[in-house]
Backbone as a printed PyTorch tensor [residue, N CA C, xyz], in Angstrom:
tensor([[[ -7.2950, 111.4890, 111.9620],
         [ -6.0220, 110.7910, 112.0050],
         [ -5.8790, 109.9560, 110.7380]],

        [[ -4.7960, 110.1310, 110.0660],
         [ -4.5430, 109.4190, 108.8160],
         [ -3.5750, 108.2670, 109.0710]],

        [[ -3.9520, 107.0790, 108.6160],
         [ -3.1120, 105.8970, 108.8210],
         [ -2.2270, 105.6940, 107.5950]],

        [[ -0.9590, 105.3330, 107.8000],
         [ -0.0920, 105.0970, 106.6500],
         [ -0.6020, 103.9430, 105.7920]],

        [[ -0.4390, 104.0880, 104.4910],
         [ -0.8710, 103.0450, 103.5530],
         [  0.3360, 102.4880, 102.8250]],

        [[  0.2370, 101.2190, 102.5010],
         [  1.2560, 100.6000, 101.6630],
         [  0.9720, 100.9460, 100.1930]],

        [[ -0.2930, 100.8150,  99.8050],
         [ -0.7110, 101.0690,  98.4230],
         [ -2.0920, 101.6910,  98.4390]],

        [[ -2.3910, 102.5050,  97.4180],
         [ -3.7110, 103.1120,  97.3290],
         [ -4.0650, 103.3650,  95.8680]],

        [[ -5.3350, 103.7070,  95.6590],
         [ -5.8170, 104.0530,  94.3270],
         [ -5.5520, 102.9640,  93.3080]],

        [[ -5.0530, 103.3610,  92.1630],
         [ -4.8050, 102.4470,  91.0510],
         [ -3.7510, 101.3920,  91.3400]],

        [[ -2.8930, 101.6320,  92.3370],
         [ -1.8710, 100.6340,  92.6820],
         [ -2.4950,  99.3160,  93.1250]],

        [[ -3.7030,  99.3770,  93.6870],
         [ -4.3920,  98.1700,  94.1670],
         [ -4.6240,  97.1950,  93.0160]],

        [[ -4.7750,  97.7200,  91.8090],
         [ -5.0440,  96.8810,  90.6380],
         [ -3.9010,  95.9140,  90.3450]],

        [[ -2.7460,  96.1270,  90.9560],
         [ -1.6290,  95.1930,  90.8250],
         [ -1.9860,  93.8460,  91.4530]],

        [[ -2.8250,  93.8720,  92.4940],
         [ -3.0770,  92.6750,  93.2980],
         [ -4.4270,  92.0180,  93.0610]],

        [[ -5.3950,  92.7450,  92.5000],
         [ -6.7350,  92.1820,  92.2910],
         [ -7.1970,  92.4280,  90.8590]],

        [[ -8.0300,  91.5390,  90.3230],
         [ -8.4540,  91.6770,  88.9340],
         [ -9.6180,  92.6470,  88.7270]],

        [[-10.3220,  93.0300,  89.7850],
         [-11.4880,  93.8820,  89.6250],
         [-11.0990,  95.2740,  89.1220]],

        [[-12.0050,  95.8430,  88.3490],
         [-11.8220,  97.1910,  87.8120],
         [-13.1090,  97.9790,  88.0230]],

        [[-13.0250,  99.2950,  87.8700],
         [-14.2040, 100.1250,  87.9940],
         [-15.2670,  99.6300,  87.0060]],

        [[-16.5050,  99.6070,  87.3610],
         [-17.1120, 100.1430,  88.5820],
         [-17.1830,  99.1310,  89.7190]],

        [[-16.5660,  97.9520,  89.5760],
         [-16.6450,  96.8990,  90.6050],
         [-15.4720,  96.9130,  91.5790]],

        [[-14.5860,  97.8670,  91.4920],
         [-13.4270,  97.9320,  92.3820],
         [-13.8730,  98.4280,  93.7570]],

        [[-13.8090,  97.5600,  94.7780],
         [-14.3100,  97.8840,  96.1130],
         [-13.2170,  97.9070,  97.1810]],

        [[-11.9690,  98.0120,  96.7560],
         [-10.8350,  98.2270,  97.6710],
         [-10.0070,  99.3410,  97.0490]],

        [[ -9.7150, 100.3870,  97.8310],
         [ -8.8730, 101.4540,  97.2990],
         [ -7.6600, 101.7590,  98.1690]],

        [[ -7.4880, 100.9600,  99.2420],
         [ -6.3300, 101.1370, 100.1180],
         [ -5.8610,  99.7810, 100.6430]],

        [[ -4.5580,  99.6110, 100.7030],
         [ -3.9470,  98.4630, 101.3770],
         [ -3.0820,  99.0460, 102.4850]],

        [[ -3.5330,  98.8350, 103.7410],
         [ -2.8190,  99.3770, 104.8920],
         [ -1.6770,  98.4660, 105.3270]],

        [[ -1.9680,  97.1440, 105.3880],
         [ -0.9340,  96.2050, 105.8040],
         [ -1.2680,  94.8190, 105.2890]],

        [[ -0.2290,  94.0080, 105.1380],
         [ -0.4180,  92.6230, 104.7120],
         [  0.7460,  91.7900, 105.2250]],

        [[  0.3940,  90.6010, 105.7310],
         [  1.3980,  89.6240, 106.1470],
         [  1.0090,  88.2970, 105.5120]],

        [[  1.6850,  87.2380, 105.8860],
         [  1.3410,  85.9190, 105.3640],
         [  0.0390,  85.3870, 105.9480]],

        [[ -0.4660,  86.0390, 107.0160],
         [ -1.6820,  85.5380, 107.6690],
         [ -2.7710,  86.5910, 107.8680]],

        [[ -2.5470,  87.8280, 107.4270],
         [ -3.5690,  88.8530, 107.6470],
         [ -3.4320,  89.9950, 106.6390]],

        [[ -4.5130,  90.7690, 106.5540],
         [ -4.5220,  91.9390, 105.6810],
         [ -5.4500,  92.9850, 106.2750]],

        [[ -5.1230,  94.2720, 106.0510],
         [ -6.0050,  95.3770, 106.3940],
         [ -6.1430,  96.2480, 105.1530]],

        [[ -7.4010,  96.4430, 104.7470],
         [ -7.6920,  97.2040, 103.5370],
         [ -8.7010,  98.2990, 103.8460]],

        [[ -8.9180,  99.1600, 102.8730],
         [ -9.8970, 100.2170, 103.0580],
         [-10.6530, 100.5280, 101.7850]],

        [[-11.7650, 101.2270, 101.9650],
         [-12.5840, 101.7160, 100.8560],
         [-13.2950, 102.9710, 101.3070]],

        [[-13.1770, 104.0330, 100.5150],
         [-13.9980, 105.2150, 100.7180],
         [-15.2460, 105.0300,  99.8680]],

        [[-16.4120, 105.0370, 100.4990],
         [-17.6780, 104.8570,  99.7980],
         [-18.0410, 106.2010,  99.1530]],

        [[-17.7960, 106.2950,  97.8630],
         [-17.9880, 107.5590,  97.1540],
         [-19.3200, 107.6020,  96.4110]],

        [[-19.7890, 108.8150,  96.2050],
         [-20.9900, 109.0240,  95.4000],
         [-20.7620, 108.3610,  94.0390]],

        [[-21.7880, 107.6800,  93.5430],
         [-21.6680, 106.9960,  92.2580],
         [-21.2830, 105.5350,  92.3910]],

        [[-20.9270, 105.0800,  93.6000],
         [-20.6140, 103.6640,  93.8020],
         [-21.8400, 102.8370,  93.4310]],

        [[-21.6350, 101.7490,  92.6760],
         [-22.7720, 100.9660,  92.1800],
         [-23.5710, 100.2810,  93.2890]],

        [[-23.0070, 100.1720,  94.4930],
         [-23.7140,  99.5580,  95.6130],
         [-24.3620, 100.5940,  96.5340]],

        [[-24.3500, 101.8570,  96.1320],
         [-24.9090, 102.9370,  96.9400],
         [-26.3470, 103.1940,  96.5080]],

        [[-27.2690, 103.2050,  97.4650],
         [-28.6830, 103.4470,  97.1530],
         [-28.9080, 104.9370,  96.8700]],

        [[-30.0500, 105.2690,  96.2710],
         [-30.3700, 106.6910,  96.0550],
         [-30.4740, 107.4680,  97.3690]],

        [[-30.6330, 106.7640,  98.4690],
         [-30.7540, 107.4030,  99.7810],
         [-29.4110, 107.5240, 100.5010]],

        [[-28.3250, 107.0960,  99.8370],
         [-26.9940, 107.2620, 100.3970],
         [-26.5060, 106.1300, 101.2770]],

        [[-27.1680, 104.9580, 101.2160],
         [-26.7340, 103.8140, 102.0150],
         [-26.0170, 102.7910, 101.1320]],

        [[-24.9300, 102.2460, 101.6490],
         [-24.1280, 101.2290, 100.9730],
         [-24.7470,  99.8730, 101.2990]],

        [[-25.0390,  99.0650, 100.2840],
         [-25.7610,  97.8030, 100.4840],
         [-24.9040,  96.7320, 101.1660]],

        [[-25.6100,  95.7300, 101.7110],
         [-24.9190,  94.5740, 102.2840],
         [-24.0500,  93.9000, 101.2260]],

        [[-24.5670,  93.7970, 100.0000],
         [-23.7910,  93.1820,  98.9170],
         [-22.4950,  93.9410,  98.6730]],

        [[-22.5290,  95.2560,  98.8080],
         [-21.3230,  96.0590,  98.6530],
         [-20.3010,  95.7800,  99.7370]],

        [[-20.7800,  95.6180, 100.9690],
         [-19.8780,  95.2960, 102.0830],
         [-19.2560,  93.9170, 101.8660]],

        [[-20.0780,  92.9510, 101.4590],
         [-19.5610,  91.6040, 101.1900],
         [-18.5430,  91.6380, 100.0530]],

        [[-18.8300,  92.3880,  99.0030],
         [-17.8810,  92.4900,  97.8750],
         [-16.5770,  93.1350,  98.3380]],

        [[-16.6660,  94.1450,  99.2000],
         [-15.4520,  94.7730,  99.7430],
         [-14.6210,  93.7500, 100.5290]],

        [[-15.2890,  92.9370, 101.3450],
         [-14.5770,  91.9120, 102.1250],
         [-13.9450,  90.8780, 101.1900]],

        [[-14.6910,  90.4430, 100.1820],
         [-14.1650,  89.4550,  99.2280],
         [-12.9540,  90.0150,  98.4760]],

        [[-13.0310,  91.2720,  98.0560],
         [-11.8900,  91.8690,  97.3590],
         [-10.7170,  92.0960,  98.3040]],

        [[-10.9980,  92.2860,  99.5850],
         [ -9.9160,  92.3810, 100.5740],
         [ -9.1770,  91.0510, 100.6610]],

        [[ -9.9390,  89.9430, 100.6310],
         [ -9.3120,  88.6110, 100.6220],
         [ -8.4960,  88.4210,  99.3450]],

        [[ -9.0180,  88.8890,  98.2150],
         [ -8.2780,  88.7980,  96.9480],
         [ -6.9970,  89.6260,  97.0100]],

        [[ -7.0830,  90.7930,  97.6290],
         [ -5.9070,  91.6590,  97.7780],
         [ -4.8490,  90.9660,  98.6350]],

        [[ -5.2730,  90.2890,  99.6940],
         [ -4.3740,  89.5150, 100.5470],
         [ -3.6250,  88.4680,  99.7190]],

        [[ -4.3740,  87.6760,  98.9390],
         [ -3.7620,  86.6090,  98.1380],
         [ -2.8650,  87.1920,  97.0440]],

        [[ -3.3620,  88.2070,  96.3530],
         [ -2.5910,  88.8090,  95.2680],
         [ -1.3090,  89.4570,  95.7500]],

        [[ -1.3760,  90.1590,  96.8770],
         [ -0.1830,  90.7830,  97.4260],
         [  0.8530,  89.7300,  97.8120]],

        [[  0.4050,  88.6590,  98.4840],
         [  1.3480,  87.6110,  98.8950],
         [  1.9520,  86.8900,  97.6910]],

        [[  1.1710,  86.6770,  96.6360],
         [  1.7490,  86.1140,  95.4060],
         [  2.7780,  87.0680,  94.8270]],

        [[  2.4430,  88.3510,  94.7740],
         [  3.3070,  89.3590,  94.1630],
         [  4.6510,  89.4670,  94.8980]],

        [[  4.6240,  89.5410,  96.2500],
         [  5.8960,  89.6980,  96.9690],
         [  6.7390,  88.4260,  96.9340]],

        [[  6.1040,  87.2880,  96.6610],
         [  6.8320,  86.0230,  96.5640],
         [  7.1350,  85.6310,  95.1140]],

        [[  6.9800,  86.5810,  94.1980],
         [  7.2850,  86.3810,  92.7710],
         [  6.5490,  85.1950,  92.1620]],

        [[  5.3060,  84.9980,  92.6120],
         [  4.4600,  83.9560,  92.0250],
         [  3.4310,  84.6280,  91.1310]],

        [[  2.9340,  83.9160,  90.1330],
         [  1.8540,  84.4980,  89.3290],
         [  0.6230,  84.7320,  90.2030]],

        [[ -0.0200,  85.8660,  90.0070],
         [ -1.2340,  86.1780,  90.7530],
         [ -2.3770,  85.3920,  90.1210]],

        [[ -3.0770,  84.6140,  90.9580],
         [ -4.1500,  83.7580,  90.4460],
         [ -5.5100,  84.3050,  90.8650]],

        [[ -6.5300,  83.8920,  90.1310],
         [ -7.8930,  84.3100,  90.4520],
         [ -8.4220,  83.5350,  91.6430]],

        [[ -9.2000,  84.2090,  92.4600],
         [ -9.8630,  83.5700,  93.5860],
         [-11.3610,  83.7310,  93.4500]],

        [[-12.0760,  82.8200,  94.0410],
         [-13.5390,  82.8330,  93.9950],
         [-14.0810,  82.6460,  95.3960]],

        [[-15.1890,  83.3160,  95.6910],
         [-15.8530,  83.1110,  96.9740],
         [-16.4110,  81.6950,  96.9740]],

        [[-15.9780,  80.8950,  97.9240],
         [-16.5010,  79.5360,  98.0640],
         [-17.6420,  79.5090,  99.0740]],

        [[-17.5660,  80.4020, 100.0840],
         [-18.6060,  80.4040, 101.1100],
         [-18.4870,  81.6690, 101.9570]],

        [[-19.6370,  82.2020, 102.3270],
         [-19.7270,  83.2820, 103.3080],
         [-20.5740,  82.7230, 104.4510]],

        [[-20.0650,  82.7890, 105.6780],
         [-20.8090,  82.2870, 106.8420],
         [-20.8800,  83.3780, 107.8980]],

        [[-21.9790,  83.3510, 108.6150],
         [-22.1600,  84.2200, 109.7780],
         [-21.9840,  85.6970, 109.4490]],

        [[-22.4610,  86.1150, 108.2570],
         [-22.3770,  87.5420, 107.9180],
         [-23.3250,  88.3270, 108.8040]],

        [[-22.8310,  89.4090, 109.3520],
         [-23.6410,  90.2810, 110.1840],
         [-23.3490,  91.7320, 109.8080]],

        [[-24.3940,  92.4550, 109.4170],
         [-24.2780,  93.8980, 109.2100],
         [-24.7640,  94.5370, 110.5030]],

        [[-23.8480,  95.1090, 111.2580],
         [-24.1570,  95.5870, 112.6040],
         [-24.5440,  97.0550, 112.6470]],

        [[-24.2310,  97.7980, 111.5860],
         [-24.5880,  99.2170, 111.5110],
         [-24.6130,  99.6110, 110.0350]],

        [[-25.4460, 100.5810, 109.6920],
         [-25.5000, 100.9940, 108.2890],
         [-24.2100, 101.6860, 107.8490]],

        [[-23.8980, 101.5020, 106.5770],
         [-22.7450, 102.1630, 105.9560],
         [-23.3110, 103.1870, 104.9840]],

        [[-22.7420, 104.3830, 104.9990],
         [-23.2820, 105.4760, 104.1970],
         [-22.2190, 106.0640, 103.2690]],

        [[-22.7140, 106.8380, 102.3240],
         [-21.8340, 107.5810, 101.4190],
         [-20.8410, 108.3900, 102.2510]],

        [[-19.6100, 108.4270, 101.7960],
         [-18.4800, 109.1320, 102.4180],
         [-17.8630, 108.3860, 103.5920]],

        [[-18.4520, 107.2620, 104.0300],
         [-17.8260, 106.4810, 105.0890],
         [-16.5060, 105.8960, 104.5970]],

        [[-15.5650, 105.7890, 105.5200],
         [-14.2730, 105.1740, 105.2510],
         [-14.2790, 103.7830, 105.8810]],

        [[-14.4000, 102.7420, 105.0560],
         [-14.3770, 101.3760, 105.5600],
         [-12.9370, 100.9330, 105.7750]],

        [[-12.7410, 100.1750, 106.8370],
         [-11.4500,  99.5230, 107.0510],
         [-11.7520,  98.0900, 107.4430]],

        [[-11.2090,  97.1530, 106.6890],
         [-11.4490,  95.7340, 106.9500],
         [-10.1700,  95.0510, 107.3700]],

        [[-10.3270,  94.1660, 108.3370],
         [ -9.2250,  93.3620, 108.8440],
         [ -9.6010,  91.8990, 108.6540]],

        [[ -8.7760,  91.1530, 107.9240],
         [ -9.0130,  89.7350, 107.6780],
         [ -7.8270,  88.9410, 108.1870]],

        [[ -8.1320,  87.8250, 108.8490],
         [ -7.0860,  86.9600, 109.3900],
         [ -7.3480,  85.5280, 108.9580]],

        [[ -6.2850,  84.8340, 108.5510],
         [ -6.3960,  83.4390, 108.1380],
         [ -6.7220,  82.5790, 109.3570]],

        [[ -7.7680,  81.7680, 109.2250],
         [ -8.1350,  80.7960, 110.2420],
         [ -7.5050,  79.4540, 109.8930]],

        [[ -7.6200,  79.0670, 108.6140],
         [ -7.0140,  77.8290, 108.1360],
         [ -6.8190,  77.9130, 106.6360]],

        [[ -5.9110,  77.0920, 106.1530],
         [ -5.6380,  77.0430, 104.7270],
         [ -5.2330,  75.6180, 104.3700]],

        [[ -5.8830,  75.0620, 103.3590],
         [ -5.5620,  73.7130, 102.9060],
         [ -5.8010,  73.6410, 101.4120]],

        [[ -4.8270,  73.0380, 100.7300],
         [ -4.8890,  72.9200,  99.2790],
         [ -5.0880,  74.3310,  98.6990]],

        [[ -6.1510,  74.5790,  97.9770],
         [ -6.3750,  75.8890,  97.3540],
         [ -7.4790,  76.6740,  98.0460]],

        [[ -7.8090,  76.3160,  99.2860],
         [ -8.9120,  76.9710,  99.9860],
         [ -8.3940,  77.6160, 101.2690]],

        [[ -8.7750,  78.8740, 101.4570],
         [ -8.3910,  79.6100, 102.6570],
         [ -9.6470,  80.1190, 103.3500]],

        [[ -9.7370,  79.8900, 104.6630],
         [-10.8270,  80.4050, 105.4870],
         [-10.2820,  81.5740, 106.2890]],

        [[-11.0220,  82.6990, 106.2530],
         [-10.5880,  83.9060, 106.9560],
         [-11.7210,  84.4630, 107.8080]],

        [[-11.3580,  85.0430, 108.9470],
         [-12.2790,  85.8520, 109.7520],
         [-12.1450,  87.2830, 109.2580]],

        [[-13.2920,  87.9490, 109.0740],
         [-13.2770,  89.3220, 108.5780],
         [-14.1050,  90.2220, 109.4820]],

        [[-13.6110,  91.4260, 109.6880],
         [-14.3530,  92.4540, 110.4220],
         [-14.1420,  93.7750, 109.6940]],

        [[-15.2310,  94.5260, 109.5450],
         [-15.1770,  95.8180, 108.8500],
         [-15.6290,  96.9080, 109.8110]],

        [[-14.8990,  98.0070, 109.8000],
         [-15.1380,  99.1200, 110.7110],
         [-15.3120, 100.4160, 109.9460]],

        [[-16.0600, 101.3410, 110.5440],
         [-16.0620, 102.7480, 110.1650],
         [-15.5940, 103.4630, 111.4270]],

        [[-14.3940, 104.0060, 111.3720],
         [-13.7900, 104.5400, 112.5900],
         [-13.5740, 103.4060, 113.5670]],

        [[-14.0240, 103.5800, 114.7990],
         [-13.8840, 102.5530, 115.8320],
         [-15.0840, 101.6060, 115.8860]],

        [[-16.1280, 101.8950, 115.1010],
         [-17.3700, 101.1230, 115.1670],
         [-17.3510,  99.9610, 114.1760]],

        [[-17.5460,  98.7430, 114.7070],
         [-17.6390,  97.5790, 113.8310],
         [-18.9850,  97.6490, 113.1040]],

        [[-18.9360,  97.5600, 111.7690],
         [-20.1730,  97.6220, 110.9860],
         [-20.5380,  96.2790, 110.3740]],

        [[-19.5630,  95.3610, 110.2320],
         [-19.8540,  94.0540, 109.6350],
         [-18.7930,  93.0450, 110.0370]],

        [[-19.2030,  91.7660, 109.9790],
         [-18.2530,  90.6790, 110.2130],
         [-18.7620,  89.4230, 109.5210]],

        [[-17.8380,  88.5140, 109.2480],
         [-18.2080,  87.2310, 108.6490],
         [-16.9900,  86.3160, 108.6350]],

        [[-17.2430,  85.0890, 108.2240],
         [-16.1910,  84.1490, 107.8600],
         [-16.3030,  83.9960, 106.3520]],

        [[-15.1860,  84.0740, 105.6590],
         [-15.1900,  83.9580, 104.2060],
         [-14.2040,  82.8770, 103.7840]],

        [[-14.6590,  82.0030, 102.9080],
         [-13.8210,  80.9330, 102.3650],
         [-13.5590,  81.2710, 100.9060]],

        [[-12.2840,  81.2770, 100.5430],
         [-11.8600,  81.6370,  99.1900],
         [-11.1910,  80.4260,  98.5380]],

        [[-11.5890,  80.1330,  97.2960],
         [-10.9430,  79.0960,  96.4930],
         [-10.0210,  79.7900,  95.5020]],

        [[ -8.7480,  79.4140,  95.5010],
         [ -7.7800,  79.9930,  94.5760],
         [ -7.5810,  79.0430,  93.4080]],

        [[ -7.8410,  79.5340,  92.2060],
         [ -7.7790,  78.7380,  90.9830],
         [ -6.3320,  78.6970,  90.4870]],

        [[ -5.5620,  77.7240,  90.9800],
         [ -4.1320,  77.6630,  90.6800],
         [ -3.7970,  76.7470,  89.5120]],

        [[ -4.7870,  76.4240,  88.6880],
         [ -4.4660,  75.5850,  87.5240],
         [ -3.6410,  76.3900,  86.5340]],

        [[ -2.8010,  75.6870,  85.8040],
         [ -1.8760,  76.3870,  84.8820],
         [ -2.3950,  76.3970,  83.4920]]])
């Protein structure tokens, strides 16, 4: 079953500053002012893929962080604001619940828990199909200086 996408491939670069080989989001399924759903196909040659075909925890965390960046960048873009850089301020309660492998299709869902000043806290969950493979709370600092 194929889910409709808002943006995919190179279009994602409109919303996030990362580029190959560090680009860990290749699909934007949906985005609102309080949530985002993104995806990544874990392809051969991905820098976070082990020689044994497993995607590292660091790769999953980077995918979640870039999903948060995609959320912020998309919302800036649709509101005609300059897209600003964001930085991971904190990762809490990260859990890798199942291994991620080459050719897996990741889908991450992030929801805003709170936002104050330039810091946003989000709940994140990542799935392969119906199986949850990872979750965490991620705090992002948006560098809005001019």
